[in-house]
C-alpha positions as CSV (number, residue, x, y, z in Angstrom):
1,M,-12.8,-12.8,19.6
2,E,-10.6,-9.9,21.5
3,R,-8.9,-7.8,19.4
4,K,-5.3,-7.8,18.4
5,H,-3.8,-4.4,18.4
6,W,-0.6,-5.2,17.2
7,I,-2.3,-5.4,13.6
8,D,-3.8,-2.4,14.3
9,N,-1.0,-0.7,15.1
10,L,1.3,-2.4,12.6
11,R,-1.4,-1.3,9.6
12,W,-1.4,3.1,10.6
13,V,2.5,2.4,11.0
14,T,3.1,1.4,7.9
15,V,0.2,4.0,6.2
16,L,2.6,6.3,7.9
17,L,5.5,5.0,6.0
18,V,3.6,5.0,2.9
19,L,3.0,8.9,3.1
20,F,6.9,9.5,4.0
21,Y,7.6,7.5,0.7
22,H,5.4,9.4,-1.3
23,V,7.6,12.6,-0.1
24,I,10.2,10.6,-1.4
25,Y,8.9,8.9,-4.5
26,F,7.3,12.7,-5.9
27,F,11.0,13.5,-6.7
28,N,12.7,10.6,-7.7
29,N,15.0,11.4,-10.4
30,K,14.3,7.9,-12.5
31,G,11.4,9.1,-14.1
32,V,8.7,6.7,-12.7
33,F,5.0,8.1,-13.1
34,G,3.0,9.5,-10.6
35,G,6.3,12.2,-9.7
36,V,7.6,15.7,-11.1
37,G,11.2,14.3,-11.7
38,G,14.3,15.1,-9.1
39,F,16.7,17.9,-8.9
40,G,19.4,17.0,-11.3
41,D,20.9,13.8,-12.8
42,E,23.5,13.3,-9.8
43,P,22.8,10.7,-7.2
44,Q,19.9,11.2,-4.6
45,Y,20.6,9.4,-1.6
46,Q,17.3,10.5,0.4
47,D,15.8,8.2,-2.7
48,V,17.4,5.4,-0.5
49,V,14.0,5.5,1.6
50,M,12.4,3.7,-2.1
51,Y,14.6,0.8,-2.1
52,I,14.3,0.1,2.0
53,L,10.5,0.4,2.1
54,Y,8.9,-0.4,-1.9
55,P,10.1,-4.3,-1.9
56,W,7.7,-5.2,1.4
57,F,5.4,-2.1,2.8
58,M,2.4,-3.3,0.3
59,P,2.9,-6.6,0.8
60,L,2.6,-6.3,4.4
61,L,-0.5,-4.0,3.7
62,F,-2.0,-6.5,1.7
63,L,-1.2,-9.5,4.3
64,L,-3.1,-7.9,6.8
65,A,-5.7,-7.5,4.8
66,G,-6.0,-11.0,4.4
67,V,-5.8,-11.4,8.1
68,S,-8.4,-9.2,8.8
69,A,-10.5,-10.3,6.2
70,R,-10.4,-13.8,8.1
71,Y,-11.4,-12.7,11.3
72,A,-14.3,-10.3,10.0
73,L,-15.8,-13.7,8.0
74,E,-15.6,-15.4,11.3
75,S,-18.5,-13.0,12.4
76,H,-20.2,-11.5,9.6
77,P,-22.1,-13.5,6.7
78,A,-20.3,-12.9,3.8
79,G,-23.0,-11.0,1.8
80,E,-23.2,-8.4,4.7
81,W,-19.0,-8.2,4.8
82,F,-18.6,-7.4,0.9
83,R,-21.2,-5.0,1.1
84,S,-19.1,-3.3,3.5
85,R,-16.1,-3.8,1.3
86,T,-17.4,-2.6,-1.3
87,R,-18.7,0.6,0.3
88,K,-15.5,1.0,1.9
89,L,-13.2,0.0,-1.3
90,L,-15.0,0.2,-4.5
91,V,-17.2,3.7,-4.0
92,P,-13.9,5.9,-3.3
93,A,-11.6,4.3,-6.2
94,T,-15.0,5.1,-8.6
95,I,-17.0,7.8,-7.6
96,G,-14.6,9.1,-5.2
97,L,-12.3,10.0,-8.2
98,F,-15.2,12.2,-9.4
99,V,-15.3,14.2,-6.4
100,F,-12.1,14.4,-5.0
101,Q,-9.2,12.4,-6.5
102,W,-9.9,14.4,-9.6
103,M,-7.7,17.4,-8.3
104,V,-4.6,15.0,-7.6
105,G,-5.3,14.0,-11.7
106,Y,-5.2,17.8,-12.4
107,F,-1.9,18.0,-10.8
108,N,-0.8,14.7,-12.4
109,T,-1.2,16.3,-16.1
110,L,0.0,19.6,-15.7
111,V,3.8,18.9,-16.5
112,A,2.3,17.5,-19.7
113,A,-0.6,20.7,-20.1
114,K,2.2,23.0,-19.7
115,A,3.8,21.3,-23.3
116,G,0.8,21.9,-24.6
117,T,-0.3,18.6,-25.0
118,F,-4.0,19.3,-24.0
119,D,-4.6,22.2,-26.0
120,G,-8.3,22.3,-27.4
121,M,-9.5,19.6,-25.4
122,P,-13.0,20.5,-24.0
123,G,-13.5,20.8,-20.5
124,V,-15.4,18.0,-19.7
125,A,-12.9,15.5,-21.4
126,K,-10.6,17.2,-19.6
127,Y,-12.1,16.3,-16.3
128,F,-12.8,12.8,-16.8
129,M,-9.0,12.8,-18.2
130,W,-8.1,14.3,-14.6
131,A,-10.6,11.4,-12.8
132,V,-9.0,8.8,-13.9
133,S,-5.5,9.8,-13.8
134,G,-6.0,11.0,-10.4
135,T,-6.7,6.9,-9.0
136,G,-2.6,7.3,-7.7
137,P,-2.3,5.2,-4.9
138,L,-6.0,4.1,-4.8
139,W,-4.6,1.5,-6.5
140,F,-4.0,-0.6,-3.7
141,I,-8.4,-0.6,-2.7
142,Q,-9.3,-1.7,-6.3
143,D,-6.7,-4.5,-6.1
144,L,-8.5,-5.0,-2.4
145,W,-11.8,-5.0,-3.8
146,L,-11.2,-7.4,-6.3
147,F,-9.4,-9.6,-4.1
148,S,-12.2,-9.8,-2.0
149,L,-14.3,-10.8,-4.4
150,L,-11.7,-13.7,-5.4
151,L,-11.7,-14.7,-1.9
152,L,-15.6,-15.3,-1.8
153,L,-14.8,-17.5,-4.6
154,V,-11.9,-19.3,-3.0
155,R,-14.1,-20.0,0.0
156,K,-16.4,-21.7,-2.4
157,L,-14.2,-24.1,-4.0
158,D,-13.0,-24.6,-0.7
159,G,-16.3,-25.5,1.0
160,N,-14.8,-28.3,3.4
161,G,-12.5,-27.1,4.8
162,R,-9.7,-28.9,4.0
163,F,-7.2,-26.4,2.5
164,H,-7.9,-24.1,5.1
165,E,-7.0,-27.4,7.8
166,W,-4.2,-28.3,6.1
167,C,-2.9,-24.7,6.8
168,G,-3.7,-24.7,10.4
169,K,-1.7,-28.0,10.7
170,I,1.2,-27.1,8.9
171,A,1.6,-23.3,11.2
172,G,1.3,-25.4,14.1
173,E,3.7,-28.0,13.9
174,K,7.0,-27.7,15.4
175,A,8.4,-27.0,12.0
176,G,5.8,-24.5,11.0
177,M,8.7,-21.9,10.9
178,V,10.1,-23.7,8.4
179,W,7.3,-23.4,6.0
180,I,6.9,-19.7,6.8
181,L,10.2,-19.0,6.0
182,L,9.5,-21.4,2.7
183,L,6.3,-19.3,2.1
184,G,8.9,-16.9,0.7
185,I,9.4,-18.8,-2.9
186,L,5.7,-18.1,-3.3
187,F,6.9,-14.3,-3.0
188,W,9.5,-14.7,-5.3
189,L,7.1,-16.5,-7.7
190,G,4.9,-13.5,-7.5
191,E,7.0,-11.0,-8.4
192,R,8.5,-13.1,-11.5
193,T,4.2,-13.1,-13.1
194,L,5.0,-9.2,-13.9
195,V,5.9,-8.3,-17.8
196,M,9.3,-8.2,-18.3
197,N,9.6,-6.5,-20.8
198,P,6.4,-3.4,-20.9
199,R,5.3,-2.2,-23.9
200,P,5.2,1.2,-24.2
201,E,1.8,1.4,-26.4
202,S,0.3,-1.3,-24.1
203,A,-1.5,-2.0,-20.8
204,D,1.9,-3.6,-19.6
205,G,2.8,-1.0,-17.5
206,L,-0.6,-0.5,-16.0
207,Y,-0.7,-4.2,-15.2
208,N,3.0,-4.0,-13.5
209,L,1.3,-1.0,-11.4
210,Y,-1.4,-3.3,-10.1
211,K,0.5,-6.6,-10.0
212,P,-2.6,-8.3,-9.3
213,L,-1.2,-11.8,-9.0
214,F,1.5,-10.8,-7.0
215,Y,-0.6,-9.2,-3.9
216,F,-2.9,-11.8,-4.3
217,I,-0.7,-14.2,-2.8
218,P,0.3,-12.2,0.2
219,F,-3.7,-11.8,0.8
220,L,-4.2,-15.7,0.6
221,M,-1.3,-15.9,2.9
222,G,-3.0,-13.8,5.4
223,Y,-6.1,-15.6,5.3
224,F,-5.2,-18.8,5.3
225,I,-1.9,-19.0,7.4
226,F,-1.2,-15.8,9.3
227,A,-4.6,-14.9,10.7
228,R,-3.4,-18.6,13.0
229,D,-2.7,-17.6,16.5
230,E,-0.1,-20.4,16.2
231,A,1.7,-18.7,13.1
232,Q,1.7,-15.3,15.0
233,D,3.2,-16.4,18.0
234,K,6.3,-18.1,16.1
235,L,6.6,-15.0,14.5
236,G,6.4,-13.2,17.8
237,K,9.1,-15.1,19.5
238,A,11.3,-14.9,16.5
239,W,11.3,-11.3,15.7
240,I,15.1,-10.6,16.7
241,P,16.8,-13.5,14.5
242,L,14.2,-12.3,12.1
243,M,14.3,-8.7,12.1
244,C,18.5,-9.0,11.8
245,A,17.8,-11.2,8.8
246,A,15.9,-8.8,6.7
247,V,18.5,-5.9,8.1
248,A,21.2,-8.0,6.6
249,S,19.5,-8.6,3.3
250,G,18.2,-4.9,3.2
251,A,21.6,-3.3,3.4
252,L,23.1,-5.8,1.3
253,L,20.6,-5.0,-1.6
254,V,20.9,-1.2,-1.1
255,A,24.8,-1.7,-1.0
256,T,24.7,-3.1,-4.4
257,T,21.6,-1.9,-6.4
258,F,21.5,1.8,-5.5
259,G,21.5,4.0,-8.5
260,Q,19.2,1.5,-10.2
261,D,15.4,2.0,-10.9
262,N,14.2,-0.1,-8.3
263,T,11.0,-0.1,-9.5
264,T,11.6,-2.4,-13.1
265,P,10.2,-5.8,-12.9
266,Q,14.0,-7.3,-13.4
267,Y,15.1,-5.3,-10.3
268,L,11.5,-6.7,-8.3
269,S,11.8,-9.8,-9.1
270,S,15.3,-10.6,-8.2
271,P,16.1,-12.9,-5.5
272,L,17.7,-10.5,-2.9
273,N,14.9,-8.1,-3.2
274,C,12.2,-11.2,-2.3
275,L,14.2,-12.2,0.2
276,Y,14.3,-8.6,2.0
277,G,10.8,-8.1,0.9
278,W,9.7,-11.2,2.6
279,M,12.1,-10.8,5.9
280,M,10.5,-7.5,6.3
281,C,7.5,-9.0,5.8
282,L,7.9,-11.8,8.5
283,A,10.1,-9.5,10.8
284,M,7.4,-6.6,11.2
285,M,4.8,-8.7,11.9
286,G,6.8,-10.4,14.8
287,W,8.0,-7.2,16.0
288,F,4.7,-6.0,16.5
289,K,3.1,-9.0,17.8
290,A,5.9,-9.7,20.6
291,M,6.2,-5.4,21.4
292,F,2.9,-3.9,20.4
293,D,0.2,-5.5,21.1
294,C,-1.5,-2.4,22.7
295,T,-3.5,0.6,22.2
296,D,-4.0,4.4,23.7
297,R,-5.9,7.3,22.8
298,F,-3.4,8.0,19.6
299,S,-3.0,4.2,18.4
300,A,-7.2,4.2,18.6
301,Y,-7.2,7.1,16.7
302,M,-4.9,6.5,14.0
303,T,-6.7,2.3,13.8
304,R,-9.4,4.7,13.1
305,S,-8.6,7.3,10.6
306,S,-5.4,5.3,9.1
307,F,-7.7,4.8,5.5
308,G,-8.7,7.9,5.1
309,L,-5.4,9.2,5.3
310,Y,-4.2,7.0,3.0
311,I,-7.0,8.2,0.6
312,V,-6.3,12.0,0.9
313,H,-3.0,12.4,1.5
314,Y,-1.7,12.5,-2.1
315,L,-3.2,15.6,-2.9
316,V,-1.2,17.6,-0.5
317,I,1.7,15.9,-2.3
318,A,0.9,16.5,-5.7
319,S,-0.1,19.9,-5.3
320,L,2.3,21.4,-2.8
321,G,5.0,19.5,-4.2
322,Y,4.6,20.1,-7.6
323,M,4.1,24.4,-6.6
324,M,7.0,24.5,-4.8
325,K,9.6,22.8,-7.0
326,Y,7.9,24.8,-10.4
327,H,7.3,28.4,-8.8
328,T,9.8,28.4,-5.7
329,A,13.3,28.9,-5.4
330,L,13.4,26.8,-2.1
331,P,16.7,24.6,-2.2
332,P,15.3,20.6,-2.6
333,V,16.2,20.1,1.7
334,A,13.4,23.0,1.8
335,I,11.2,21.4,-0.3
336,Y,11.4,17.9,1.5
337,L,11.0,19.0,4.8
338,I,7.7,21.2,4.0
339,L,5.9,18.7,2.3
340,T,6.7,16.0,5.3
341,V,5.4,18.1,7.9
342,A,2.8,19.3,5.5
343,V,1.5,15.3,4.6
344,F,1.3,14.6,8.4
345,T,-0.7,17.7,9.3
346,L,-2.4,19.1,6.3
347,S,-3.5,15.2,5.5
348,P,-5.4,14.5,8.9
349,L,-7.1,18.2,8.7
350,L,-8.1,17.0,5.1
351,Y,-9.9,14.0,6.5
352,E,-11.4,15.3,9.1
353,I,-13.1,18.3,7.1
354,L,-14.6,15.6,4.4
355,R,-15.5,13.0,6.9
356,R,-17.9,15.7,8.5
357,I,-19.7,16.4,4.6
358,P,-22.5,14.4,4.4
359,F,-22.4,12.4,0.8
360,V,-19.0,13.5,-0.1
361,R,-18.0,11.5,3.1
362,W,-19.4,8.6,1.5
363,C,-18.0,9.2,-1.8
364,V,-14.5,9.7,-0.9
365,L,-14.0,7.6,2.3
366,G,-16.3,4.9,1.7
367,E,-18.3,5.9,5.1
368,K,-22.1,5.5,5.5
369,R,-22.8,8.0,7.9
370,K,-21.2,10.1,10.3
371,T,-18.9,8.3,12.9
372,I,-17.3,11.1,14.8
373,K,-16.1,10.0,18.1
């Protein structure tokens, strides 16, 4: 099967958007977990980046993961594929926490530690606490490993392939684009599975972070629907009207909700947020299918390294972001600029260093052997 470069390109571009999003997110003034707070109570207009990106970029990554899973399982035995997924996803999200991500957890807990919360706690206990709280963005690959496991069960349940065949007929029909648009209803229903009023003393907030039922939906959509050439071709031909609809719904969303906490279940499950999120997923796939089905040396490198950049980037943000806010007098503009440049330069450097260290590359990056090219 000929490689679909547009999928590779869309994936690494989306990962780069995640890196930039986290720069903004780290200083949000809504008190969202994982950041150090904003620069005052006044509106931070740079936070508009979160409103623009958050509704769609993670669902899109899960959707692309479903597409890739379909292609991989067409050419590899299921057991071999799952073992590879375990090494690539579960190892960095568990063992990697104690080898590398504990440093992220250290900075995640520094603010609380300054208030004396952890005074007297044994060093070993602090280390385990840092490792667990260092999960950070790795919730994505933890979800993805779980979905890979569940996919094998789904394939068993659809042993005769009838559901898969039915999805193919829908995607191939003349009205297939209508069905693709209507899948946005499942997108909305997925958001409705969030705990609308999470209790502080419970795991509700953690469930709302992982959103397993919501993200499993685009993953399955990718596997059953969007891995098909018919669906991809339809999106490629319709990318301009899809993008126009996405931009219009996004502009309306930002104009009517800016200033609200855009991570609350009520916000995320609103019809307008779901409409914008779904239209952007479709528009981005259509745009890249139509315009970016190509590769060069830089694209090939980004395709190979984007997963590693995702794994390591938050340490750059957490460490430099914390230090600049609490230990310098730099103005916010300078902090944002410095941190943006740092995450796009130091993250690749850190990744290249780690992938050259035996055992560490397996623990942190899930790489079985040295594959430097």
